[in-house]
Gaussian input, Z-matrix of N, CA and C with variables (Angstrom, degrees):
# hf/3-21g

backbone

0 1
 N
 C     1     B1
 C     2     B2     1     A1
 N     3     B3     2     A2     1     D1
 C     4     B4     3     A3     2     D2
 C     5     B5     4     A4     3     D3
 N     6     B6     5     A5     4     D4
 C     7     B7     6     A6     5     D5
 C     8     B8     7     A7     6     D6
 N     9     B9     8     A8     7     D7
 C    10    B10     9     A9     8     D8
 C    11    B11    10    A10     9     D9
 N    12    B12    11    A11    10    D10
 C    13    B13    12    A12    11    D11
 C    14    B14    13    A13    12    D12
 N    15    B15    14    A14    13    D13
 C    16    B16    15    A15    14    D14
 C    17    B17    16    A16    15    D15
 N    18    B18    17    A17    16    D16
 C    19    B19    18    A18    17    D17
 C    20    B20    19    A19    18    D18
 N    21    B21    20    A20    19    D19
 C    22    B22    21    A21    20    D20
 C    23    B23    22    A22    21    D21
 N    24    B24    23    A23    22    D22
 C    25    B25    24    A24    23    D23
 C    26    B26    25    A25    24    D24
 N    27    B27    26    A26    25    D25
 C    28    B28    27    A27    26    D26
 C    29    B29    28    A28    27    D27
 N    30    B30    29    A29    28    D28
 C    31    B31    30    A30    29    D29
 C    32    B32    31    A31    30    D30
 N    33    B33    32    A32    31    D31
 C    34    B34    33    A33    32    D32
 C    35    B35    34    A34    33    D33
 N    36    B36    35    A35    34    D34
 C    37    B37    36    A36    35    D35
 C    38    B38    37    A37    36    D36
 N    39    B39    38    A38    37    D37
 C    40    B40    39    A39    38    D38
 C    41    B41    40    A40    39    D39
 N    42    B42    41    A41    40    D40
 C    43    B43    42    A42    41    D41
 C    44    B44    43    A43    42    D42
 N    45    B45    44    A44    43    D43
 C    46    B46    45    A45    44    D44
 C    47    B47    46    A46    45    D45
 N    48    B48    47    A47    46    D46
 C    49    B49    48    A48    47    D47
 C    50    B50    49    A49    48    D48
 N    51    B51    50    A50    49    D49
 C    52    B52    51    A51    50    D50
 C    53    B53    52    A52    51    D51
 N    54    B54    53    A53    52    D52
 C    55    B55    54    A54    53    D53
 C    56    B56    55    A55    54    D54
 N    57    B57    56    A56    55    D55
 C    58    B58    57    A57    56    D56
 C    59    B59    58    A58    57    D57
 N    60    B60    59    A59    58    D58
 C    61    B61    60    A60    59    D59
 C    62    B62    61    A61    60    D60
 N    63    B63    62    A62    61    D61
 C    64    B64    63    A63    62    D62
 C    65    B65    64    A64    63    D63
 N    66    B66    65    A65    64    D64
 C    67    B67    66    A66    65    D65
 C    68    B68    67    A67    66    D66
 N    69    B69    68    A68    67    D67
 C    70    B70    69    A69    68    D68
 C    71    B71    70    A70    69    D69
 N    72    B72    71    A71    70    D70
 C    73    B73    72    A72    71    D71
 C    74    B74    73    A73    72    D72
 N    75    B75    74    A74    73    D73
 C    76    B76    75    A75    74    D74
 C    77    B77    76    A76    75    D75
 N    78    B78    77    A77    76    D76
 C    79    B79    78    A78    77    D77
 C    80    B80    79    A79    78    D78
 N    81    B81    80    A80    79    D79
 C    82    B82    81    A81    80    D80
 C    83    B83    82    A82    81    D81
 N    84    B84    83    A83    82    D82
 C    85    B85    84    A84    83    D83
 C    86    B86    85    A85    84    D84
 N    87    B87    86    A86    85    D85
 C    88    B88    87    A87    86    D86
 C    89    B89    88    A88    87    D87
 N    90    B90    89    A89    88    D88
 C    91    B91    90    A90    89    D89
 C    92    B92    91    A91    90    D90
 N    93    B93    92    A92    91    D91
 C    94    B94    93    A93    92    D92
 C    95    B95    94    A94    93    D93
 N    96    B96    95    A95    94    D94
 C    97    B97    96    A96    95    D95
 C    98    B98    97    A97    96    D96
 N    99    B99    98    A98    97    D97
 C   100   B100    99    A99    98    D98
 C   101   B101   100   A100    99    D99
 N   102   B102   101   A101   100   D100
 C   103   B103   102   A102   101   D101
 C   104   B104   103   A103   102   D102
 N   105   B105   104   A104   103   D103
 C   106   B106   105   A105   104   D104
 C   107   B107   106   A106   105   D105
 N   108   B108   107   A107   106   D106
 C   109   B109   108   A108   107   D107
 C   110   B110   109   A109   108   D108
 N   111   B111   110   A110   109   D109
 C   112   B112   111   A111   110   D110
 C   113   B113   112   A112   111   D111
 N   114   B114   113   A113   112   D112
 C   115   B115   114   A114   113   D113
 C   116   B116   115   A115   114   D114
 N   117   B117   116   A116   115   D115
 C   118   B118   117   A117   116   D116
 C   119   B119   118   A118   117   D117
 N   120   B120   119   A119   118   D118
 C   121   B121   120   A120   119   D119
 C   122   B122   121   A121   120   D120
 N   123   B123   122   A122   121   D121
 C   124   B124   123   A123   122   D122
 C   125   B125   124   A124   123   D123
 N   126   B126   125   A125   124   D124
 C   127   B127   126   A126   125   D125
 C   128   B128   127   A127   126   D126
 N   129   B129   128   A128   127   D127
 C   130   B130   129   A129   128   D128
 C   131   B131   130   A130   129   D129
 N   132   B132   131   A131   130   D130
 C   133   B133   132   A132   131   D131
 C   134   B134   133   A133   132   D132
 N   135   B135   134   A134   133   D133
 C   136   B136   135   A135   134   D134
 C   137   B137   136   A136   135   D135
 N   138   B138   137   A137   136   D136
 C   139   B139   138   A138   137   D137
 C   140   B140   139   A139   138   D138
 N   141   B141   140   A140   139   D139
 C   142   B142   141   A141   140   D140
 C   143   B143   142   A142   141   D141
 N   144   B144   143   A143   142   D142
 C   145   B145   144   A144   143   D143
 C   146   B146   145   A145   144   D144
 N   147   B147   146   A146   145   D145
 C   148   B148   147   A147   146   D146
 C   149   B149   148   A148   147   D147
 N   150   B150   149   A149   148   D148
 C   151   B151   150   A150   149   D149
 C   152   B152   151   A151   150   D150
 N   153   B153   152   A152   151   D151
 C   154   B154   153   A153   152   D152
 C   155   B155   154   A154   153   D153
 N   156   B156   155   A155   154   D154
 C   157   B157   156   A156   155   D155
 C   158   B158   157   A157   156   D156
 N   159   B159   158   A158   157   D157
 C   160   B160   159   A159   158   D158
 C   161   B161   160   A160   159   D159
 N   162   B162   161   A161   160   D160
 C   163   B163   162   A162   161   D161
 C   164   B164   163   A163   162   D162
 N   165   B165   164   A164   163   D163
 C   166   B166   165   A165   164   D164
 C   167   B167   166   A166   165   D165
 N   168   B168   167   A167   166   D166
 C   169   B169   168   A168   167   D167
 C   170   B170   169   A169   168   D168
 N   171   B171   170   A170   169   D169
 C   172   B172   171   A171   170   D170
 C   173   B173   172   A172   171   D171
 N   174   B174   173   A173   172   D172
 C   175   B175   174   A174   173   D173
 C   176   B176   175   A175   174   D174
 N   177   B177   176   A176   175   D175
 C   178   B178   177   A177   176   D176
 C   179   B179   178   A178   177   D177
 N   180   B180   179   A179   178   D178
 C   181   B181   180   A180   179   D179
 C   182   B182   181   A181   180   D180
 N   183   B183   182   A182   181   D181
 C   184   B184   183   A183   182   D182
 C   185   B185   184   A184   183   D183
 N   186   B186   185   A185   184   D184
 C   187   B187   186   A186   185   D185
 C   188   B188   187   A187   186   D186
 N   189   B189   188   A188   187   D187
 C   190   B190   189   A189   188   D188
 C   191   B191   190   A190   189   D189
 N   192   B192   191   A191   190   D190
 C   193   B193   192   A192   191   D191
 C   194   B194   193   A193   192   D192
 N   195   B195   194   A194   193   D193
 C   196   B196   195   A195   194   D194
 C   197   B197   196   A196   195   D195
 N   198   B198   197   A197   196   D196
 C   199   B199   198   A198   197   D197
 C   200   B200   199   A199   198   D198
 N   201   B201   200   A200   199   D199
 C   202   B202   201   A201   200   D200
 C   203   B203   202   A202   201   D201
 N   204   B204   203   A203   202   D202
 C   205   B205   204   A204   203   D203
 C   206   B206   205   A205   204   D204
 N   207   B207   206   A206   205   D205
 C   208   B208   207   A207   206   D206
 C   209   B209   208   A208   207   D207
 N   210   B210   209   A209   208   D208
 C   211   B211   210   A210   209   D209
 C   212   B212   211   A211   210   D210
 N   213   B213   212   A212   211   D211
 C   214   B214   213   A213   212   D212
 C   215   B215   214   A214   213   D213
 N   216   B216   215   A215   214   D214
 C   217   B217   216   A216   215   D215
 C   218   B218   217   A217   216   D216
 N   219   B219   218   A218   217   D217
 C   220   B220   219   A219   218   D218
 C   221   B221   220   A220   219   D219
 N   222   B222   221   A221   220   D220
 C   223   B223   222   A222   221   D221
 C   224   B224   223   A223   222   D222
 N   225   B225   224   A224   223   D223
 C   226   B226   225   A225   224   D224
 C   227   B227   226   A226   225   D225
 N   228   B228   227   A227   226   D226
 C   229   B229   228   A228   227   D227
 C   230   B230   229   A229   228   D228
 N   231   B231   230   A230   229   D229
 C   232   B232   231   A231   230   D230
 C   233   B233   232   A232   231   D231
 N   234   B234   233   A233   232   D232
 C   235   B235   234   A234   233   D233
 C   236   B236   235   A235   234   D234
 N   237   B237   236   A236   235   D235
 C   238   B238   237   A237   236   D236
 C   239   B239   238   A238   237   D237
 N   240   B240   239   A239   238   D238
 C   241   B241   240   A240   239   D239
 C   242   B242   241   A241   240   D240
 N   243   B243   242   A242   241   D241
 C   244   B244   243   A243   242   D242
 C   245   B245   244   A244   243   D243
 N   246   B246   245   A245   244   D244
 C   247   B247   246   A246   245   D245
 C   248   B248   247   A247   246   D246
 N   249   B249   248   A248   247   D247
 C   250   B250   249   A249   248   D248
 C   251   B251   250   A250   249   D249
 N   252   B252   251   A251   250   D250
 C   253   B253   252   A252   251   D251
 C   254   B254   253   A253   252   D252
 N   255   B255   254   A254   253   D253
 C   256   B256   255   A255   254   D254
 C   257   B257   256   A256   255   D255
 N   258   B258   257   A257   256   D256
 C   259   B259   258   A258   257   D257
 C   260   B260   259   A259   258   D258
 N   261   B261   260   A260   259   D259
 C   262   B262   261   A261   260   D260
 C   263   B263   262   A262   261   D261
 N   264   B264   263   A263   262   D262
 C   265   B265   264   A264   263   D263
 C   266   B266   265   A265   264   D264
 N   267   B267   266   A266   265   D265
 C   268   B268   267   A267   266   D266
 C   269   B269   268   A268   267   D267
 N   270   B270   269   A269   268   D268
 C   271   B271   270   A270   269   D269
 C   272   B272   271   A271   270   D270
 N   273   B273   272   A272   271   D271
 C   274   B274   273   A273   272   D272
 C   275   B275   274   A274   273   D273
 N   276   B276   275   A275   274   D274
 C   277   B277   276   A276   275   D275
 C   278   B278   277   A277   276   D276
 N   279   B279   278   A278   277   D277
 C   280   B280   279   A279   278   D278
 C   281   B281   280   A280   279   D279
 N   282   B282   281   A281   280   D280
 C   283   B283   282   A282   281   D281
 C   284   B284   283   A283   282   D282
 N   285   B285   284   A284   283   D283
 C   286   B286   285   A285   284   D284
 C   287   B287   286   A286   285   D285
 N   288   B288   287   A287   286   D286
 C   289   B289   288   A288   287   D287
 C   290   B290   289   A289   288   D288
 N   291   B291   290   A290   289   D289
 C   292   B292   291   A291   290   D290
 C   293   B293   292   A292   291   D291
 N   294   B294   293   A293   292   D292
 C   295   B295   294   A294   293   D293
 C   296   B296   295   A295   294   D294
 N   297   B297   296   A296   295   D295
 C   298   B298   297   A297   296   D296
 C   299   B299   298   A298   297   D297
 N   300   B300   299   A299   298   D298
 C   301   B301   300   A300   299   D299
 C   302   B302   301   A301   300   D300

   B1=1.4486
   B2=1.5193
   B3=1.2929
   B4=1.4654
   B5=1.5260
   B6=1.3205
   B7=1.4592
   B8=1.5153
   B9=1.3228
   B10=1.4622
   B11=1.5293
   B12=1.3236
   B13=1.4593
   B14=1.5250
   B15=1.3206
   B16=1.4645
   B17=1.5230
   B18=1.3413
   B19=1.4603
   B20=1.5212
   B21=1.3240
   B22=1.4501
   B23=1.5178
   B24=1.3100
   B25=1.4541
   B26=1.5219
   B27=1.3206
   B28=1.4615
   B29=1.5243
   B30=1.3292
   B31=1.4614
   B32=1.5162
   B33=1.3051
   B34=1.4507
   B35=1.5177
   B36=1.3441
   B37=1.4628
   B38=1.5227
   B39=1.3077
   B40=1.4637
   B41=1.5329
   B42=1.3455
   B43=1.4633
   B44=1.5254
   B45=1.3206
   B46=1.4691
   B47=1.5272
   B48=1.3265
   B49=1.4672
   B50=1.5195
   B51=1.3430
   B52=1.4578
   B53=1.5334
   B54=1.3201
   B55=1.4600
   B56=1.5251
   B57=1.3332
   B58=1.4676
   B59=1.5281
   B60=1.3354
   B61=1.4661
   B62=1.5243
   B63=1.3364
   B64=1.4654
   B65=1.5208
   B66=1.3362
   B67=1.4669
   B68=1.5248
   B69=1.3215
   B70=1.4547
   B71=1.5131
   B72=1.3319
   B73=1.4621
   B74=1.5195
   B75=1.3127
   B76=1.4644
   B77=1.5281
   B78=1.3037
   B79=1.4712
   B80=1.5332
   B81=1.3343
   B82=1.4720
   B83=1.5286
   B84=1.3324
   B85=1.4664
   B86=1.5245
   B87=1.3180
   B88=1.4663
   B89=1.5301
   B90=1.3208
   B91=1.4638
   B92=1.5240
   B93=1.3282
   B94=1.4649
   B95=1.5364
   B96=1.3236
   B97=1.4629
   B98=1.5287
   B99=1.3118
   B100=1.4580
   B101=1.5145
   B102=1.3234
   B103=1.4659
   B104=1.5281
   B105=1.3284
   B106=1.4679
   B107=1.5233
   B108=1.3178
   B109=1.4601
   B110=1.5242
   B111=1.3475
   B112=1.4690
   B113=1.5155
   B114=1.3394
   B115=1.4610
   B116=1.5126
   B117=1.3370
   B118=1.4604
   B119=1.5273
   B120=1.3225
   B121=1.4583
   B122=1.5218
   B123=1.3219
   B124=1.4599
   B125=1.5227
   B126=1.3181
   B127=1.4588
   B128=1.5280
   B129=1.3249
   B130=1.4682
   B131=1.5192
   B132=1.3246
   B133=1.4630
   B134=1.5145
   B135=1.3080
   B136=1.4664
   B137=1.5069
   B138=1.3216
   B139=1.4597
   B140=1.5231
   B141=1.3039
   B142=1.4606
   B143=1.5230
   B144=1.3165
   B145=1.4546
   B146=1.5098
   B147=1.3219
   B148=1.4618
   B149=1.5203
   B150=1.2945
   B151=1.4567
   B152=1.5143
   B153=1.3236
   B154=1.4570
   B155=1.5293
   B156=1.3141
   B157=1.4625
   B158=1.5235
   B159=1.3211
   B160=1.4615
   B161=1.5324
   B162=1.3282
   B163=1.4656
   B164=1.5354
   B165=1.3280
   B166=1.4612
   B167=1.5145
   B168=1.3361
   B169=1.4619
   B170=1.5275
   B171=1.3418
   B172=1.4596
   B173=1.5246
   B174=1.3298
   B175=1.4589
   B176=1.5236
   B177=1.3306
   B178=1.4585
   B179=1.5215
   B180=1.3197
   B181=1.4609
   B182=1.5231
   B183=1.3454
   B184=1.4637
   B185=1.5207
   B186=1.3166
   B187=1.4665
   B188=1.5191
   B189=1.3397
   B190=1.4566
   B191=1.5259
   B192=1.3352
   B193=1.4600
   B194=1.5225
   B195=1.3368
   B196=1.4642
   B197=1.5210
   B198=1.3234
   B199=1.4568
   B200=1.5251
   B201=1.3176
   B202=1.4667
   B203=1.5284
   B204=1.3169
   B205=1.4561
   B206=1.5116
   B207=1.3272
   B208=1.4590
   B209=1.5242
   B210=1.3263
   B211=1.4662
   B212=1.5255
   B213=1.3198
   B214=1.4583
   B215=1.5151
   B216=1.3262
   B217=1.4643
   B218=1.5259
   B219=1.3255
   B220=1.4724
   B221=1.5236
   B222=1.3356
   B223=1.4647
   B224=1.5246
   B225=1.3172
   B226=1.4613
   B227=1.5294
   B228=1.3255
   B229=1.4642
   B230=1.5283
   B231=1.3284
   B232=1.4719
   B233=1.5192
   B234=1.3411
   B235=1.4599
   B236=1.5263
   B237=1.3111
   B238=1.4699
   B239=1.5253
   B240=1.3169
   B241=1.4656
   B242=1.5272
   B243=1.3317
   B244=1.4604
   B245=1.5245
   B246=1.3318
   B247=1.4708
   B248=1.5220
   B249=1.3085
   B250=1.4708
   B251=1.5316
   B252=1.3292
   B253=1.4626
   B254=1.5350
   B255=1.3396
   B256=1.4695
   B257=1.5282
   B258=1.3293
   B259=1.4730
   B260=1.5238
   B261=1.3165
   B262=1.4625
   B263=1.5227
   B264=1.3292
   B265=1.4634
   B266=1.5262
   B267=1.3334
   B268=1.4685
   B269=1.5233
   B270=1.3223
   B271=1.4584
   B272=1.5302
   B273=1.3299
   B274=1.4658
   B275=1.5332
   B276=1.3358
   B277=1.4694
   B278=1.5309
   B279=1.3229
   B280=1.4562
   B281=1.5221
   B282=1.3339
   B283=1.4505
   B284=1.5261
   B285=1.3213
   B286=1.4603
   B287=1.5288
   B288=1.3419
   B289=1.4632
   B290=1.5194
   B291=1.3275
   B292=1.4635
   B293=1.5327
   B294=1.3096
   B295=1.4652
   B296=1.5097
   B297=1.3128
   B298=1.4591
   B299=1.5315
   B300=1.2982
   B301=1.4698
   B302=1.5080
   A1=108.61
   A2=115.15
   A3=121.44
   A4=108.48
   A5=114.95
   A6=121.61
   A7=107.38
   A8=115.70
   A9=122.55
   A10=106.34
   A11=116.40
   A12=120.77
   A13=107.92
   A14=115.87
   A15=122.62
   A16=108.25
   A17=116.54
   A18=117.56
   A19=112.19
   A20=112.95
   A21=123.08
   A22=107.58
   A23=115.84
   A24=119.98
   A25=109.49
   A26=115.62
   A27=120.55
   A28=109.01
   A29=115.92
   A30=120.68
   A31=109.68
   A32=115.94
   A33=121.81
   A34=115.10
   A35=118.11
   A36=120.63
   A37=109.39
   A38=115.62
   A39=121.74
   A40=108.62
   A41=118.54
   A42=119.64
   A43=113.02
   A44=117.70
   A45=120.25
   A46=110.94
   A47=117.92
   A48=121.04
   A49=110.42
   A50=117.14
   A51=119.83
   A52=110.34
   A53=117.10
   A54=120.76
   A55=111.83
   A56=117.90
   A57=120.81
   A58=109.84
   A59=117.76
   A60=120.86
   A61=110.60
   A62=116.95
   A63=120.45
   A64=110.85
   A65=117.29
   A66=120.97
   A67=112.52
   A68=116.37
   A69=120.13
   A70=115.48
   A71=117.67
   A72=120.63
   A73=113.32
   A74=116.39
   A75=121.15
   A76=112.53
   A77=117.64
   A78=120.87
   A79=111.31
   A80=119.03
   A81=117.61
   A82=113.06
   A83=117.66
   A84=120.56
   A85=111.91
   A86=116.99
   A87=119.45
   A88=110.06
   A89=117.23
   A90=119.52
   A91=112.69
   A92=117.74
   A93=121.38
   A94=112.46
   A95=118.10
   A96=120.87
   A97=109.95
   A98=116.40
   A99=120.90
   A100=114.32
   A101=117.69
   A102=121.71
   A103=113.24
   A104=116.92
   A105=120.80
   A106=110.10
   A107=114.86
   A108=121.75
   A109=109.51
   A110=115.13
   A111=120.52
   A112=109.13
   A113=115.18
   A114=122.13
   A115=108.35
   A116=115.80
   A117=120.92
   A118=109.25
   A119=115.32
   A120=122.27
   A121=107.13
   A122=115.98
   A123=121.92
   A124=110.73
   A125=116.69
   A126=122.54
   A127=108.00
   A128=116.33
   A129=120.49
   A130=110.22
   A131=114.92
   A132=120.54
   A133=112.37
   A134=118.08
   A135=121.87
   A136=109.89
   A137=115.58
   A138=121.76
   A139=109.68
   A140=115.78
   A141=122.07
   A142=110.19
   A143=116.40
   A144=122.19
   A145=114.79
   A146=117.51
   A147=119.67
   A148=108.90
   A149=115.50
   A150=120.48
   A151=112.05
   A152=117.09
   A153=121.12
   A154=111.76
   A155=114.53
   A156=120.42
   A157=109.33
   A158=116.27
   A159=121.31
   A160=108.66
   A161=118.15
   A162=119.83
   A163=113.25
   A164=117.49
   A165=121.86
   A166=109.17
   A167=116.52
   A168=121.64
   A169=112.29
   A170=117.01
   A171=120.83
   A172=110.75
   A173=114.11
   A174=122.65
   A175=107.34
   A176=116.02
   A177=121.02
   A178=107.97
   A179=116.10
   A180=122.32
   A181=106.90
   A182=115.42
   A183=120.91
   A184=107.96
   A185=117.13
   A186=121.83
   A187=107.37
   A188=116.05
   A189=120.26
   A190=110.46
   A191=114.67
   A192=120.65
   A193=110.78
   A194=116.46
   A195=119.93
   A196=109.12
   A197=115.81
   A198=121.34
   A199=111.95
   A200=118.28
   A201=120.94
   A202=111.04
   A203=116.46
   A204=120.33
   A205=112.24
   A206=116.79
   A207=121.66
   A208=110.47
   A209=116.40
   A210=119.78
   A211=110.26
   A212=117.10
   A213=120.28
   A214=112.45
   A215=116.73
   A216=121.39
   A217=112.43
   A218=116.99
   A219=119.37
   A220=112.51
   A221=117.19
   A222=120.97
   A223=113.66
   A224=118.08
   A225=119.56
   A226=110.33
   A227=115.65
   A228=120.43
   A229=111.40
   A230=116.54
   A231=120.20
   A232=111.10
   A233=116.99
   A234=118.73
   A235=110.82
   A236=117.30
   A237=120.73
   A238=110.78
   A239=116.96
   A240=120.59
   A241=110.94
   A242=117.34
   A243=120.83
   A244=110.73
   A245=117.37
   A246=121.94
   A247=113.43
   A248=117.87
   A249=121.32
   A250=113.67
   A251=120.01
   A252=119.49
   A253=114.06
   A254=117.13
   A255=119.39
   A256=110.67
   A257=117.04
   A258=120.75
   A259=111.30
   A260=117.61
   A261=121.36
   A262=111.84
   A263=116.61
   A264=121.31
   A265=113.16
   A266=117.50
   A267=122.58
   A268=112.18
   A269=115.07
   A270=122.30
   A271=109.39
   A272=116.41
   A273=122.65
   A274=113.03
   A275=117.65
   A276=119.34
   A277=111.36
   A278=115.58
   A279=122.88
   A280=108.25
   A281=117.76
   A282=123.69
   A283=108.11
   A284=116.92
   A285=122.55
   A286=108.54
   A287=116.21
   A288=121.53
   A289=108.87
   A290=116.42
   A291=120.19
   A292=110.13
   A293=115.11
   A294=121.76
   A295=107.98
   A296=116.26
   A297=121.75
   A298=109.97
   A299=116.33
   A300=121.54
   A301=109.81
   D1=148.67
   D2=178.98
   D3=-127.16
   D4=136.09
   D5=173.63
   D6=-110.67
   D7=126.80
   D8=176.71
   D9=-106.46
   D10=127.04
   D11=179.79
   D12=-115.81
   D13=122.74
   D14=179.69
   D15=-112.72
   D16=131.38
   D17=179.11
   D18=-161.55
   D19=158.90
   D20=169.59
   D21=-110.93
   D22=160.57
   D23=174.46
   D24=-79.86
   D25=150.30
   D26=176.03
   D27=-65.67
   D28=154.25
   D29=176.45
   D30=-55.46
   D31=135.05
   D32=177.05
   D33=88.32
   D34=-7.77
   D35=179.00
   D36=-78.45
   D37=130.47
   D38=177.25
   D39=-76.84
   D40=118.42
   D41=179.55
   D42=-55.21
   D43=-35.73
   D44=179.80
   D45=-64.06
   D46=-36.48
   D47=178.21
   D48=-66.97
   D49=-44.65
   D50=177.95
   D51=-61.72
   D52=-48.05
   D53=-176.51
   D54=-63.72
   D55=-36.27
   D56=176.88
   D57=-65.32
   D58=-42.89
   D59=177.54
   D60=-64.33
   D61=-43.43
   D62=-179.81
   D63=-60.39
   D64=-47.34
   D65=-179.04
   D66=-67.96
   D67=-40.94
   D68=-172.83
   D69=-86.66
   D70=-26.54
   D71=-175.63
   D72=-123.68
   D73=-57.40
   D74=-171.03
   D75=-64.01
   D76=-54.24
   D77=-176.35
   D78=-60.57
   D79=-49.08
   D80=178.87
   D81=-63.38
   D82=-40.00
   D83=-176.97
   D84=-67.58
   D85=-43.52
   D86=-179.57
   D87=-68.28
   D88=-41.18
   D89=178.57
   D90=-65.67
   D91=-21.02
   D92=179.34
   D93=-82.00
   D94=-11.31
   D95=-179.79
   D96=-68.38
   D97=137.59
   D98=-178.24
   D99=-62.87
   D100=-26.94
   D101=-178.33
   D102=-85.84
   D103=-8.70
   D104=-175.40
   D105=-96.98
   D106=126.19
   D107=175.43
   D108=-80.53
   D109=-45.82
   D110=-179.65
   D111=-162.56
   D112=140.91
   D113=177.75
   D114=-133.17
   D115=126.81
   D116=177.65
   D117=-133.29
   D118=152.26
   D119=176.99
   D120=-122.90
   D121=135.61
   D122=-175.61
   D123=-127.35
   D124=137.13
   D125=175.72
   D126=-94.92
   D127=127.17
   D128=179.64
   D129=-70.48
   D130=139.14
   D131=178.63
   D132=-107.10
   D133=-18.84
   D134=-179.02
   D135=148.45
   D136=-178.44
   D137=178.60
   D138=-92.48
   D139=129.57
   D140=-178.78
   D141=-56.14
   D142=132.80
   D143=176.55
   D144=81.56
   D145=6.49
   D146=178.16
   D147=-146.90
   D148=171.56
   D149=176.43
   D150=-96.20
   D151=9.81
   D152=-175.90
   D153=-79.89
   D154=152.13
   D155=175.12
   D156=-73.64
   D157=149.35
   D158=174.94
   D159=-70.63
   D160=154.25
   D161=179.77
   D162=-68.84
   D163=-18.75
   D164=177.63
   D165=-126.91
   D166=140.90
   D167=-178.95
   D168=-78.56
   D169=-30.55
   D170=-175.62
   D171=-136.78
   D172=150.29
   D173=177.42
   D174=-133.79
   D175=128.11
   D176=173.32
   D177=-109.13
   D178=143.38
   D179=176.63
   D180=-125.02
   D181=117.97
   D182=-178.93
   D183=-118.82
   D184=110.64
   D185=174.65
   D186=-92.82
   D187=121.56
   D188=-176.52
   D189=-120.74
   D190=151.60
   D191=179.20
   D192=-74.70
   D193=-42.73
   D194=177.25
   D195=-159.18
   D196=149.10
   D197=-175.25
   D198=-66.42
   D199=-41.97
   D200=-178.18
   D201=-59.66
   D202=-45.98
   D203=178.21
   D204=-63.55
   D205=-40.32
   D206=-179.57
   D207=-64.34
   D208=-46.88
   D209=178.69
   D210=-59.72
   D211=-41.40
   D212=176.79
   D213=-61.89
   D214=-43.10
   D215=-179.55
   D216=-63.93
   D217=-43.48
   D218=-175.92
   D219=-82.20
   D220=-7.74
   D221=-178.82
   D222=-87.94
   D223=-6.09
   D224=-178.87
   D225=-70.33
   D226=152.55
   D227=179.04
   D228=-60.89
   D229=-39.23
   D230=-179.12
   D231=-63.94
   D232=-43.81
   D233=179.89
   D234=-68.15
   D235=-41.76
   D236=179.80
   D237=-59.31
   D238=-40.03
   D239=178.43
   D240=-65.34
   D241=-43.11
   D242=178.57
   D243=-63.63
   D244=-39.41
   D245=-174.13
   D246=-83.42
   D247=-10.22
   D248=-176.11
   D249=-52.14
   D250=-41.59
   D251=-179.93
   D252=-58.55
   D253=-25.82
   D254=179.74
   D255=-55.98
   D256=-37.07
   D257=179.91
   D258=-65.81
   D259=-28.44
   D260=178.04
   D261=-79.31
   D262=-27.20
   D263=-178.32
   D264=-88.00
   D265=-48.01
   D266=-168.01
   D267=-89.86
   D268=134.85
   D269=178.50
   D270=-99.79
   D271=105.09
   D272=176.17
   D273=52.79
   D274=59.65
   D275=179.69
   D276=-63.47
   D277=143.70
   D278=179.57
   D279=-106.49
   D280=117.26
   D281=-179.35
   D282=-100.53
   D283=109.67
   D284=-174.93
   D285=-106.27
   D286=119.96
   D287=177.64
   D288=-84.88
   D289=134.15
   D290=-178.47
   D291=-135.76
   D292=163.77
   D293=170.24
   D294=-142.25
   D295=154.39
   D296=179.70
   D297=-71.29
   D298=145.67
   D299=175.00
   D300=-84.04

């Protein structure tokens, strides 16, 4: 299963601060979870074929082995504490559950 997370930063959030936290804390911590196959974070550059901005500034891709294990992993107090800053950075993130066809 793959979870796609689409989000913009909240007004006033410094992108460099978010990106430093993502690189230094979020990406390593999520990739260390036993239920996670791979976790990547991507910065949007624009819409292909146009000069327009993408509707979301960032995209996360979380490949997980199973939902039950993932929910268990992210429910621990230690993980919740590490992930808390995400709520300060991200404005209404959209978590989209997907499966391969």
